[in-house]
C-alpha positions, 0 to 999 in steps of 0.5 A, a space after each residue: 595344358 590342352 587337357 586342362 583347357 578341355 576339362 575346364 571347358 567341359 566343366 563350364 558347359 556342364 555347370 551351365 546346363 546343370 543349373 539350368 536343367 535341374 530347377 527347370 525339371 524340378 519346377 515344371 515337371 515335379 513341384 508345380 503340377 502338385 500346386 493348386 493356386 486356388 486351393 492350398 488344401 488340395 496342394 497339401 494333399 497332392 504333396 502328401 500323396 506324391 512324396 517321391 515327386 515332392 522330395 525329388 523336386 527338393 533334391 534337384 533344387 539343391 543340386 541346382 544350388 551346388 551348380 550355381 556355386 560351381 558355375 560362379 567359381 568357374 566364371 571367376 577362374 575364367 574372368 578374373 584376369 579381366 577384372 578380379 574385383 568384379 569377378 569376385 563380386 559376381 561370385 559373391 552374389 552367386 553364393 548369396 543367391 545359392 544361400 537364399 535358394 537353400 533357405 527357401 528349400 527348407 520351407 519347401 521341406 517344412 511344407 511337405 512335412 506339414 502336408 503329411 500331417 494334414 493328410 493324417 489328421 485333417 487339422 484345418 489349422 495346418 492349412 494356414 501354416 501350409 499357405 504361409 510356408 508356400 508363400 515364404 518359399 516362393 518369396 525367397 526364391 523370387 528375391 534370390 533373383 536379385 543377387 543372381 541378376 547382379 552377379 550375372 550382369 557382372 559375369 556376362 559383362 566380363 564375358 563380353 570383354 574377355 571375348 571368350 564367346 561370340 559377343 552376341 551370345 554374351 549380349 543376349 545373356 545381358 539383355 535377357 537377364 535384366 528381364 528376369 532381374 526385374 520381372 520375377 521379383 515383381 511376381 513375388 509382389 503380385 504383379 502379373 508378368 507373362 512368361 514370355 518376359 523371362 523365356 528369352 533367358 530360359 532359352 539362353 541358359 540351355 543354349 550357352 551350356 550347349 554351345 560351350 560343350 560343343 564349340 568350346 571357348 576361344 583359345 585366347 580366353 583360356 591362355 591364363 587358366 
């Protein structure tokens, strides 16, 4: 039984870190540096000339999608005894988020292929296509934060009730998650939101993953697993 509990805690910690680290690396270090916000032509040339970075970015985002589903299943397993309906609903919203993100990545892939054509042909009409693909991908990714936010609220509320982690950690997640839930979708509609608004949740995702790996979960919360 102790071995199972240790494996569960390890899996939860790894899932938390995976779904935090993969999109962070993908965006900050791979895809975003290739995007010129004022020149779609330059963006498309960058994507076509740096295919490894562009493709690796999509791969990491798909890994993150799998991490979201994995995390949702683990949260459900841990928290269903507190409220099975809420835990199942939270899992459903995480799956919806994952599906939306995966759909968004198909537009990213289409943008890369369109960029390759633009590099070869210099066809001006491809610029409009590329702009639409880029904007649609950003919009879908931003809207995916809505089901994520609802699911995260349910899970972190149940974490508070379960006392699997110190209460202050779960409350940190609840509060910072609301900033992401409302902030990122507003960005999709052109509202300028400073990064400082979402930064507390970025910190939280890495912190909670590291905490679970190092400190583990409270024994009482693992008794029914």
